[in-house]
RODO-2510 file (C-alpha; in nm, 4 decimals, decimal comma):
residues 519
     n   res          X          Y          Z
     1     m    -0,0054    -0,0011     0,0088
     2     k     0,2769     0,2481     0,0821
     3     k     0,4611     0,1630    -0,2503
     4     k     0,1547     0,2498    -0,4384
     5     i     0,1351     0,5739    -0,2620
     6     l     0,4955     0,6665    -0,3095
     7     v     0,4471     0,5864    -0,6816
     8     a     0,1538     0,8025    -0,7306
     9     f     0,3324     1,0733    -0,5415
    10     l     0,6222     1,0577    -0,7769
    11     l     0,4136     1,0714    -1,0843
    12     l     0,1928     1,3632    -0,9580
    13     p     0,4073     1,6267    -1,1475
    14     f     0,3779     1,4377    -1,4504
    15     l     0,0264     1,3980    -1,4062
    16     m    -0,0189     1,7576    -1,3864
    17     t     0,1774     1,8833    -1,6903
    18     g    -0,1353     1,9625    -1,8949
    19     q    -0,2295     2,2115    -1,6315
    20     s    -0,0061     2,5239    -1,5790
    21     k     0,0795     2,6617    -1,2518
    22     k    -0,1301     2,9788    -1,3487
    23     d    -0,4456     2,7574    -1,4241
    24     r    -0,4179     2,5606    -1,1121
    25     a    -0,3509     2,8973    -0,9049
    26     n    -0,6181     3,1027    -1,0785
    27     q    -0,9725     2,9141    -1,1721
    28     n    -1,1529     3,2528    -1,1920
    29     p    -1,1038     3,3828    -1,5474
    30     n    -0,9477     3,6969    -1,6520
    31     i    -1,2076     3,9346    -1,7684
    32     i    -1,1608     4,1834    -2,0482
    33     y    -1,4801     4,4450    -2,1605
    34     i    -1,4106     4,6405    -2,4863
    35     l    -1,6562     4,9279    -2,5270
    36     a    -1,6822     5,0798    -2,8582
    37     d    -1,7968     5,4159    -2,9028
    38     d    -2,0865     5,5015    -3,1406
    39     l    -2,0916     5,1606    -3,3103
    40     g    -2,3983     5,0704    -3,4636
    41     y    -2,5670     4,7184    -3,4522
    42     g    -2,5401     4,7082    -3,8447
    43     d    -2,1609     4,7776    -3,8384
    44     v    -2,0787     4,4409    -3,7460
    45     q    -2,1122     4,1628    -4,0238
    46     a    -2,1820     3,8911    -3,7562
    47     f    -2,4872     4,0963    -3,6687
    48     n    -2,5573     4,2196    -4,0346
    49     p    -2,4839     3,9886    -4,3146
    50     e    -2,5546     4,2556    -4,5563
    51     g    -2,3312     4,5004    -4,3745
    52     k    -2,0456     4,6349    -4,6336
    53     i    -1,7920     4,7003    -4,3514
    54     p    -1,5505     4,3931    -4,3201
    55     t    -1,5090     4,2826    -3,9453
    56     p    -1,3299     3,9789    -3,9645
    57     n    -1,1967     3,9939    -3,6106
    58     i    -1,5188     4,0459    -3,4244
    59     d    -1,6851     3,8118    -3,6614
    60     e    -1,4383     3,5366    -3,5651
    61     m    -1,4862     3,6376    -3,1902
    62     a    -1,8632     3,5660    -3,2367
    63     s    -1,8130     3,2433    -3,4062
    64     n    -1,5776     3,1180    -3,1139
    65     g    -1,8333     3,2336    -2,8667
    66     i    -2,1866     3,3737    -2,8278
    67     k    -2,3503     3,6891    -3,0032
    68     f    -2,6670     3,8495    -2,8295
    69     t    -2,9029     3,9736    -3,0784
    70     d    -3,1307     4,1384    -2,8465
    71     a    -2,8532     4,3423    -2,6204
    72     h    -2,9350     4,6896    -2,5192
    73     t    -2,7169     4,9721    -2,3505
    74     s    -2,8894     5,1582    -2,0685
    75     s    -2,8834     5,4638    -2,2630
    76     a    -2,8601     5,6107    -2,6040
    77     v    -2,5574     5,8062    -2,5285
    78     c    -2,2045     5,7658    -2,3801
    79     t    -2,1810     5,8909    -2,0109
    80     p    -2,4851     5,7084    -1,8911
    81     t    -2,4146     5,3871    -2,0351
    82     r    -2,0680     5,3990    -1,8875
    83     y    -2,2085     5,4738    -1,5387
    84     g    -2,4591     5,1640    -1,5834
    85     i    -2,1855     4,9174    -1,7003
    86     l    -1,9413     5,0126    -1,3972
    87     t    -2,2193     4,9916    -1,1310
    88     g    -2,5049     4,7795    -1,2560
    89     r    -2,7407     5,0906    -1,1890
    90     y    -2,9462     5,2743    -1,4400
    91     n    -2,7885     5,6205    -1,4974
    92     w    -3,1338     5,8112    -1,4346
    93     r    -3,1184     5,7134    -1,0774
    94     t    -2,8363     5,9642    -1,0333
    95     s    -2,8026     6,3544    -1,0789
    96     l    -2,7589     6,3023    -1,4447
    97     k    -3,1180     6,2935    -1,6010
    98     n    -3,0276     6,3637    -1,9371
    99     g    -2,7434     6,4603    -2,1820
   100     v    -2,3668     6,3464    -2,1052
   101     l    -2,1008     6,5189    -1,9154
   102     s    -1,7986     6,7301    -2,0574
   103     g    -1,4157     6,7000    -2,0273
   104     t    -1,4145     6,9177    -1,7060
   105     s    -1,7150     6,7520    -1,5422
   106     t    -1,6867     6,6331    -1,1745
   107     s    -1,7266     6,2592    -1,0849
   108     l    -2,0822     6,1121    -1,1619
   109     i    -1,9887     5,7964    -0,9390
   110     k    -2,0245     5,8787    -0,5765
   111     q    -1,7516     5,7790    -0,3457
   112     d    -1,9408     5,5314    -0,1522
   113     r    -2,0850     5,3568    -0,4677
   114     t    -1,9337     5,0112    -0,5509
   115     t    -1,8110     4,9529    -0,8870
   116     i    -1,7336     4,6445    -1,0555
   117     a    -1,3714     4,7340    -1,0205
   118     d    -1,4251     4,7330    -0,6238
   119     m    -1,6180     4,4150    -0,6404
   120     l    -1,3540     4,2174    -0,8430
   121     k    -1,0768     4,3814    -0,6592
   122     s    -1,2342     4,2405    -0,3280
   123     q    -1,2264     3,8885    -0,4903
   124     g    -0,8655     3,8972    -0,5638
   125     y    -0,8529     4,0623    -0,9088
   126     n    -0,5865     4,3230    -1,0212
   127     t    -0,8110     4,5637    -1,1970
   128     a    -0,6995     4,8429    -1,4640
   129     y    -0,9064     5,0821    -1,6959
   130     v    -0,7590     5,2100    -2,0180
   131     g    -0,9258     5,4401    -2,2613
   132     k    -1,1913     5,7079    -2,2688
   133     w    -1,3675     5,7506    -1,9085
   134     h    -1,6417     6,0142    -1,9729
   135     l    -1,7834     5,9636    -1,6370
   136     g    -1,6180     6,2898    -1,4827
   137     w    -1,3352     6,3369    -1,2341
   138     d    -1,2307     6,6216    -1,0125
   139     w    -0,9626     6,8165    -1,1847
   140     k    -0,7906     7,0813    -0,9345
   141     i    -0,9653     7,3803    -1,0527
   142     t    -0,7775     7,7201    -0,9552
   143     n    -1,0675     7,9594    -1,0505
   144     e    -1,3263     7,7621    -0,8695
   145     n    -1,4602     8,0493    -0,6870
   146     e    -1,5834     8,1895    -1,0201
   147     e    -1,9396     8,1010    -1,0989
   148     m    -1,8924     7,8229    -1,3986
   149     n    -2,0772     7,5140    -1,5069
   150     l    -1,8216     7,2564    -1,5458
   151     d    -2,0781     7,0395    -1,7226
   152     s    -2,0716     7,2698    -2,0095
   153     y    -1,8477     7,2203    -2,3455
   154     k    -1,7496     7,5608    -2,3055
   155     a    -1,6651     7,5906    -1,9450
   156     k    -1,3168     7,8059    -1,9293
   157     a    -1,1961     7,5854    -1,6121
   158     e    -0,8491     7,6720    -1,5277
   159     i    -0,6850     7,3519    -1,4369
   160     d    -0,3634     7,2665    -1,2370
   161     f    -0,2384     7,0007    -1,4683
   162     s     0,0637     6,9629    -1,2217
   163     a    -0,1659     6,8371    -0,9722
   164     p    -0,3491     6,5011    -0,9350
   165     i    -0,7066     6,4438    -1,0178
   166     k    -0,9441     6,3177    -0,7491
   167     n    -1,2536     6,0910    -0,7321
   168     g    -1,1314     5,9036    -1,0484
   169     p    -1,0588     5,5388    -1,1674
   170     s    -0,8346     5,4660    -0,8573
   171     t    -1,1094     5,5871    -0,6257
   172     h    -1,3436     5,3473    -0,7750
   173     g    -1,1484     5,0308    -0,7663
   174     f    -0,8918     5,0391    -1,0541
   175     d    -0,5207     4,9560    -0,9589
   176     y    -0,4072     5,0750    -1,2715
   177     s    -0,5447     5,3543    -1,5279
   178     y    -0,4560     5,5682    -1,8268
   179     g    -0,6857     5,7325    -2,0069
   180     f    -0,8582     6,0788    -2,0634
   181     c    -1,1831     6,2328    -1,8978
   182     g    -1,4287     6,3097    -2,1827
   183     s    -1,4898     6,2131    -2,5500
   184     l    -1,2029     6,2399    -2,8117
   185     d    -1,3673     6,5783    -2,9207
   186     m    -1,4077     6,7217    -2,5609
   187     p    -1,1060     6,9233    -2,4020
   188     p    -0,8929     6,9141    -2,2147
   189     y    -0,6765     6,6506    -2,4459
   190     v    -0,4458     6,5139    -2,1610
   191     y    -0,3776     6,1829    -2,0665
   192     v    -0,3973     6,1073    -1,7122
   193     e    -0,2052     5,7947    -1,5740
   194     n    -0,2750     5,6760    -1,1956
   195     d    -0,4464     6,0265    -1,1331
   196     m    -0,1739     6,2208    -1,2514
   197     p    -0,1658     6,4063    -1,5883
   198     t     0,1079     6,2892    -1,7817
   199     m     0,2247     6,6347    -1,9289
   200     v     0,1063     6,9938    -1,8719
   201     p    -0,0455     7,0975    -2,1910
   202     t     0,1294     7,3902    -2,3630
   203     k    -0,0587     7,4224    -2,6835
   204     t    -0,4467     7,4542    -2,8163
   205     t    -0,5870     7,2505    -3,0943
   206     i    -0,9228     7,2540    -3,2897
   207     s    -1,0442     7,0607    -3,5804
   208     r    -1,3625     7,1843    -3,7584
   209     d    -1,3950     6,9239    -4,0037
   210     r    -1,7032     6,7459    -4,0107
   211     k    -1,5898     6,3914    -3,9449
   212     g    -1,2566     6,4765    -3,7877
   213     f    -1,4086     6,7318    -3,5600
   214     w    -1,2987     6,8104    -3,2253
   215     r    -1,3655     7,1209    -2,9983
   216     e    -1,1131     7,3724    -2,9345
   217     g    -0,9080     7,3011    -2,6016
   218     l    -0,5813     7,2589    -2,4273
   219     t    -0,3495     6,9770    -2,5871
   220     s    -0,0538     6,8160    -2,4364
   221     d     0,2333     6,6891    -2,6647
   222     d     0,2026     6,3392    -2,6130
   223     f    -0,1863     6,3617    -2,7224
   224     v    -0,2263     6,3275    -3,0755
   225     h    -0,5758     6,2626    -3,1707
   226     a    -0,4903     6,0674    -3,4761
   227     t    -0,2879     5,8008    -3,2785
   228     v    -0,5016     5,8046    -2,9784
   229     l    -0,6886     5,4575    -3,0675
   230     q    -0,3397     5,2757    -3,1388
   231     d    -0,1606     5,4378    -2,8324
   232     l    -0,4390     5,3261    -2,6173
   233     t    -0,4356     4,9624    -2,7531
   234     d    -0,0615     4,9321    -2,7027
   235     k    -0,1467     5,0166    -2,3189
   236     a    -0,3999     4,7572    -2,3127
   237     v    -0,1515     4,5109    -2,4790
   238     d     0,1258     4,5879    -2,2479
   239     y    -0,1202     4,5460    -1,9543
   240     i    -0,2271     4,2128    -2,0597
   241     t     0,1248     4,1011    -2,1252
   242     e     0,2555     4,2044    -1,7853
   243     n    -0,0449     4,0428    -1,6018
   244     s    -0,0457     3,7220    -1,7827
   245     k     0,2610     3,6295    -1,6156
   246     k     0,0919     3,6580    -1,2446
   247     e    -0,1128     3,4028    -1,0710
   248     t    -0,3840     3,6428    -0,9955
   249     p    -0,6590     3,7059    -1,2331
   250     f    -0,7124     4,0522    -1,3783
   251     f    -0,9702     4,2842    -1,4984
   252     l    -0,9251     4,5059    -1,7717
   253     y    -1,2048     4,7759    -1,8557
   254     f    -1,1155     4,8926    -2,2140
   255     p    -1,3489     5,1626    -2,3375
   256     l    -1,2357     5,2764    -2,6661
   257     p    -1,2669     5,6339    -2,8203
   258     a    -1,3755     5,5020    -3,1537
   259     p    -1,5484     5,5213    -3,4143
   260     h    -1,6874     5,8276    -3,2251
   261     t    -1,5728     6,1670    -3,3481
   262     p    -1,2974     6,2738    -3,4543
   263     i    -1,3376     5,9923    -3,7243
   264     l    -0,9619     5,9419    -3,7924
   265     p    -0,8688     5,6121    -3,9296
   266     t    -0,4830     5,5969    -3,9698
   267     t    -0,3128     5,5719    -4,3087
   268     e    -0,3223     5,1782    -4,2963
   269     f    -0,7159     5,1914    -4,2922
   270     m    -0,7876     5,4558    -4,5063
   271     g    -0,9956     5,3506    -4,8142
   272     r    -0,9919     4,9842    -4,6883
   273     s    -1,3681     4,9505    -4,6336
   274     n    -1,4648     5,1010    -4,9656
   275     t    -1,7370     5,2696    -4,7666
   276     n    -1,6495     5,5949    -4,6385
   277     m    -1,4193     5,7295    -4,3591
   278     y    -1,6361     5,6236    -4,0840
   279     g    -1,6310     5,2770    -4,2337
   280     d    -1,2569     5,2712    -4,2431
   281     f    -1,2422     5,3725    -3,8796
   282     v    -1,4813     5,0647    -3,7973
   283     m    -1,2219     4,8660    -3,9562
   284     q    -0,9584     4,9963    -3,7411
   285     v    -1,1823     4,9035    -3,4399
   286     d    -1,2038     4,5639    -3,5551
   287     d    -0,8536     4,5613    -3,5714
   288     v    -0,7911     4,6565    -3,2131
   289     v    -1,0233     4,3656    -3,1154
   290     g    -0,7692     4,1406    -3,3285
   291     q    -0,4848     4,2713    -3,1325
   292     i    -0,6514     4,1954    -2,8118
   293     r    -0,7430     3,8428    -2,9128
   294     e    -0,3903     3,7902    -3,0457
   295     v    -0,2048     3,8877    -2,7154
   296     l    -0,4438     3,6627    -2,5354
   297     k    -0,3491     3,3768    -2,7399
   298     k     0,0368     3,4545    -2,7445
   299     q     0,0173     3,4826    -2,3700
   300     g    -0,1434     3,1433    -2,3668
   301     i    -0,4665     3,2595    -2,1485
   302     s    -0,7283     3,3014    -2,4218
   303     e    -0,9054     2,9759    -2,3034
   304     n    -0,9714     3,1059    -1,9651
   305     t    -1,0319     3,4644    -2,0461
   306     l    -1,3755     3,6187    -2,0322
   307     l    -1,3881     3,8698    -2,3400
   308     v    -1,6561     4,0945    -2,3947
   309     f    -1,7109     4,3251    -2,6951
   310     t    -2,0045     4,5685    -2,7197
   311     s    -2,0824     4,9384    -2,7881
   312     d    -2,1889     5,2122    -2,5674
   313     n    -2,5006     5,3185    -2,7864
   314     g    -2,6151     5,3446    -3,1726
   315     c    -2,4047     5,4788    -3,4568
   316     s    -2,3922     5,8604    -3,4555
   317     p    -2,5208     6,0611    -3,7527
   318     r    -2,1503     6,2074    -3,7710
   319     a    -2,0870     5,8764    -3,9616
   320     n    -2,2798     6,0447    -4,2625
   321     f    -2,5752     5,8125    -4,3319
   322     d    -2,6359     5,9324    -4,6643
   323     e    -2,2676     5,8374    -4,7725
   324     l    -2,3111     5,4837    -4,6236
   325     a    -2,6565     5,4671    -4,7830
   326     n    -2,5274     5,5158    -5,1166
   327     v    -2,2963     5,1864    -5,0640
   328     k    -2,5982     5,0091    -4,9275
   329     h    -2,4824     5,0166    -4,5822
   330     n    -2,7080     5,0719    -4,2792
   331     p    -2,5347     5,1256    -3,9263
   332     s    -2,8872     5,0762    -3,7735
   333     y    -2,9479     4,7637    -3,9566
   334     v    -3,3456     4,7030    -3,9804
   335     f    -3,3969     4,9203    -3,6540
   336     r    -3,5328     5,2792    -3,6616
   337     g    -3,3149     5,5619    -3,5305
   338     a    -2,9884     5,5987    -3,4200
   339     k    -2,7734     5,7447    -3,1464
   340     a    -2,9562     5,9525    -2,8762
   341     d    -3,2856     5,8168    -2,9727
   342     i    -3,5338     5,5999    -2,7853
   343     y    -3,5999     5,3952    -3,0851
   344     e    -3,4133     5,0705    -3,1129
   345     g    -3,1244     5,2057    -3,3078
   346     g    -3,0222     5,4030    -3,0271
   347     h    -2,9715     5,1555    -2,7945
   348     r    -2,9792     4,7897    -2,9451
   349     v    -2,5811     4,7032    -3,0017
   350     p    -2,3920     4,4276    -3,1048
   351     f    -2,2732     4,2314    -2,8074
   352     v    -2,0293     3,9365    -2,8093
   353     v    -1,9031     3,6942    -2,5406
   354     e    -1,6157     3,4518    -2,5872
   355     w    -1,5087     3,2571    -2,3037
   356     p    -1,3622     2,9174    -2,4793
   357     r    -1,3377     2,7304    -2,1300
   358     k    -1,6852     2,8085    -2,0267
   359     a    -1,9238     2,9317    -2,2784
   360     l    -2,0787     2,7691    -2,5980
   361     k    -1,9430     2,8484    -2,9431
   362     n    -2,1109     2,9829    -3,2351
   363     l    -2,4327     3,0262    -3,0705
   364     s    -2,6689     3,3086    -3,1241
   365     s    -2,8963     3,4193    -2,8340
   366     d    -3,2189     3,6330    -2,8712
   367     k    -3,2435     3,6780    -2,4804
   368     t    -3,2778     4,0296    -2,3875
   369     i    -2,9799     4,1705    -2,1840
   370     c    -2,8441     4,4936    -2,0836
   371     t    -2,5187     4,6404    -2,0401
   372     t    -2,5987     4,6932    -1,6498
   373     d    -2,5955     4,2967    -1,6590
   374     f    -2,2309     4,2992    -1,6736
   375     f    -2,1870     4,3569    -1,2704
   376     a    -2,3964     4,0808    -1,1711
   377     t    -2,2542     3,8451    -1,4161
   378     c    -1,9138     3,9194    -1,2910
   379     a    -2,0326     3,8854    -0,9393
   380     e    -2,1768     3,5333    -1,0096
   381     i    -1,8402     3,4128    -1,1726
   382     a    -1,6270     3,5619    -0,9118
   383     g    -1,8304     3,4126    -0,6032
   384     y    -1,9343     3,7821    -0,4718
   385     k    -2,2575     3,8105    -0,3091
   386     i    -2,4231     4,1509    -0,3972
   387     k    -2,5466     4,3910    -0,1360
   388     d    -2,8918     4,5485    -0,1455
   389     t    -2,7079     4,8792    -0,2063
   390     e    -2,5264     4,7509    -0,5077
   391     a    -2,6017     4,6907    -0,8769
   392     e    -2,9741     4,7559    -0,8355
   393     d    -3,0460     4,7093    -1,2022
   394     s    -2,8110     4,4058    -1,2883
   395     y    -2,9007     4,0378    -1,3849
   396     s    -2,6433     3,7863    -1,4213
   397     m    -2,5839     3,6597    -1,7764
   398     f    -2,3867     3,3656    -1,6614
   399     p    -2,6770     3,1301    -1,7148
   400     l    -2,6844     3,2202    -2,0843
   401     f    -2,3202     3,1230    -2,1520
   402     n    -2,3525     2,7330    -2,1374
   403     n    -2,7256     2,6968    -2,1824
   404     e    -2,8288     2,6935    -2,5363
   405     n    -3,1939     2,7137    -2,4366
   406     g    -3,1758     2,9265    -2,1375
   407     s    -3,4531     3,1131    -2,0060
   408     d    -3,4990     3,4758    -2,0001
   409     i    -3,3002     3,6460    -1,7272
   410     r    -3,4963     3,9931    -1,7297
   411     e    -3,8913     4,0671    -1,7035
   412     y    -3,8532     4,4248    -1,7917
   413     t    -3,5585     4,6520    -1,9404
   414     v    -3,5667     5,0168    -1,9130
   415     h    -3,4477     5,2351    -2,1966
   416     h    -3,3425     5,6027    -2,1949
   417     s    -3,2750     5,8553    -2,4272
   418     i    -3,0440     6,1633    -2,4845
   419     d    -3,3578     6,4098    -2,3935
   420     g    -3,4407     6,1968    -2,0629
   421     a    -3,7345     6,0087    -2,2285
   422     f    -3,8025     5,6545    -2,0989
   423     a    -3,9078     5,3199    -2,2668
   424     i    -4,0070     5,0174    -2,0961
   425     r    -3,9732     4,6595    -2,2615
   426     k    -4,1151     4,3149    -2,1684
   427     g    -4,1184     4,0644    -2,4183
   428     e    -4,2303     4,1600    -2,7609
   429     w    -4,3918     4,4649    -2,6455
   430     k    -4,2089     4,7981    -2,6025
   431     l    -4,3648     5,1315    -2,4616
   432     n    -4,2125     5,4512    -2,5522
   433     l    -4,3021     5,7330    -2,3148
   434     c    -4,2510     6,0163    -2,5479
   435     e    -4,3979     6,1971    -2,8702
   436     g    -4,1114     6,1391    -3,0935
   437     s    -3,7629     6,0048    -3,0938
   438     g    -3,6572     6,1265    -2,7647
   439     g    -3,3313     6,2147    -2,9425
   440     w    -3,1936     6,3664    -3,2576
   441     s    -3,3883     6,1694    -3,5089
   442     y    -3,6904     6,3075    -3,6689
   443     p    -3,9601     6,3622    -3,4958
   444     s    -3,7164     6,5207    -3,2285
   445     l    -3,8405     6,7424    -2,9784
   446     r    -3,7143     7,0566    -3,1566
   447     s    -3,8928     6,9516    -3,4802
   448     i    -4,2227     6,8772    -3,2789
   449     r    -4,2139     7,2278    -3,1345
   450     a    -4,1286     7,3982    -3,4584
   451     e    -4,3511     7,2142    -3,6799
   452     k    -4,6211     7,2114    -3,3997
   453     l    -4,6835     6,8250    -3,4498
   454     e    -4,9559     6,6778    -3,2771
   455     l    -4,8260     6,3214    -3,1978
   456     p    -4,9620     6,0757    -2,9364
   457     a    -4,7808     6,1216    -2,5791
   458     m    -4,6731     5,7455    -2,5651
   459     q    -4,5963     5,4910    -2,8462
   460     l    -4,6613     5,1036    -2,8165
   461     y    -4,4810     4,8803    -3,0511
   462     n    -4,5049     4,4856    -3,1059
   463     l    -4,1223     4,4220    -3,1914
   464     k    -4,1992     4,0824    -3,2978
   465     d    -4,4435     4,1886    -3,5701
   466     d    -4,2755     4,5447    -3,6040
   467     i    -3,8958     4,5506    -3,5370
   468     g    -3,8889     4,8826    -3,7273
   469     e    -4,1295     5,0691    -3,4728
   470     t    -4,3645     5,1958    -3,7606
   471     k    -4,7171     5,1092    -3,6191
   472     n    -4,8095     5,2518    -3,2972
   473     l    -5,0354     5,0132    -3,1270
   474     i    -5,1535     5,2416    -2,8224
   475     d    -5,5231     5,2779    -2,9355
   476     e    -5,5468     4,9051    -2,9895
   477     h    -5,3638     4,7790    -2,6643
   478     p    -5,4341     5,0330    -2,3841
   479     e    -5,4123     4,7603    -2,1264
   480     i    -5,0466     4,6506    -2,2202
   481     a    -4,9412     5,0229    -2,2333
   482     a    -5,1087     5,0579    -1,8647
   483     e    -4,9226     4,7545    -1,7669
   484     l    -4,6206     4,8640    -1,8783
   485     k    -4,6081     5,2136    -1,7442
   486     a    -4,7197     5,0793    -1,3918
   487     a    -4,4087     4,8352    -1,4124
   488     l    -4,1973     5,1449    -1,4830
   489     k    -4,3454     5,3398    -1,2130
   490     k    -4,2695     5,0667    -0,9746
   491     i    -3,9143     5,0324    -1,0867
   492     i    -3,8297     5,4025    -1,0480
   493     l    -4,0187     5,4431    -0,7065
   494     d    -3,8389     5,1220    -0,5842
   495     g    -3,4845     5,2565    -0,6637
   496     r    -3,4235     4,8942    -0,8035
   497     s    -3,5570     4,6619    -1,0767
   498     t    -3,3921     4,3616    -0,9144
   499     p    -3,5231     4,2033    -0,6013
   500     g    -3,4311     4,3556    -0,2727
   501     a    -3,4599     4,6492    -0,0409
   502     i    -3,5894     4,9668    -0,1747
   503     q    -3,3214     5,2191    -0,2420
   504     q    -3,3329     5,5932    -0,2731
   505     n    -3,2920     5,7645    -0,6399
   506     e    -3,1058     6,1077    -0,6554
   507     g    -3,2582     6,4268    -0,7566
   508     m    -3,6147     6,3223    -0,7798
   509     e    -3,7621     6,6825    -0,7125
   510     g    -3,8355     6,8620    -1,0228
   511     w    -3,7769     6,5585    -1,2367
   512     t    -4,0019     6,6667    -1,5291
   513     q    -3,9453     6,3622    -1,7487
   514     i    -4,1240     6,1418    -1,4985
   515     e    -4,4194     6,3486    -1,3922
   516     a    -4,6664     6,1801    -1,6205
   517     i    -4,5271     5,8390    -1,5231
   518     l    -4,5598     5,8721    -1,1577
   519     n    -4,9067     6,0539    -1,1530
***
């Protein structure tokens, strides 16, 4: 008996050669979340077979993983969606009821709010953010006694760039951070690494080109608009390479600044899409995905890395829909509207999950999911129990990763537009609680007022029969509209859409967008 035990002990190292030291020490997956900026559902060929922009890397990722065809951002614009991803909470529960932040805005995330980085860090993860933040952080303002709206694009904030920022990524759980505060068209154009500006800006730049547009603002010498996308990708690749050698798992939040304006594809991609400059820039975004997947394979960690790719909202009109229509490409696919709108084109986005060790491959799921669901998904994977005060609008997608016929994870999903308009979805039914688009597409609020249009106050659509939201059924099915409106009222007043104790929203007083909902 002792002889058998001795033989087994001596053979143990050889029996374990198929499992690396890293795999034995780290059963939790590495997690990478790539967030494109203003990429439309129809811009990825895996989701739009008739699309004219080649996206081979995202397509390959989808064939090796799961594509979700009914995925939605929590808002039709940038800042609110980013808040929902990191907190698992709808943005309209904060002080931000409409619009987005600027490059000088203070932090939208409260210091006591648990983020996904906080949560994963508590579970032994090394955490990093590289890219576009657009959630506000607190610059050191030297003219703070003057009356000034820091949320305005025109704010003339005097910033001390030799001082660290406060209430930024490191405050919210990130061990490493590198990026810039607003969008790539919002000053100041300064990189901040681990809370410190990398350089003090000494020049001012501006671009008035319609596609390559960025607002006038201070720019540091190491910030070159045309190379920002690749510069950030290099940082992300370096982080993955370095942390692949460690035994602790890592989480990388990688929000890209593209294909948002300024639309600046590098020379390598100019003309490659045979569409327009926007299409070329989409191809460069696809190349970024390829670079991330390549480094994961090179470092031998692709099998146990949960890789997510999606967009923060629909495609922006800055892509020039007329030019794209001339080559028979529609960034919104079959959906009505685009970025900023309450219609599907504003918030339905491509969403791909690749996790070879755990998730099914070449699967297309039609289950409704939301970008707020990432928090609960990672919490389940990491073995974290969510508190009542955390991730109030997040449902775990994990059951859908390995169950081809999985059941729905959401009963209701709430949508939100740039104007602050609401919509609520249950199954095939969607109720838009506004007169028009709620955003930039016709009929916008401005056009409704200018043309004195008389439109129904609510719109009810059956997406199963009418995915293009062309026939308002509010008169035919008032009972369904009443049910959805009542559900939305409860979700708002409860401060959550998941089970748990009632929570408080911020800024409820004077919130005009919900008066009709709550009354």
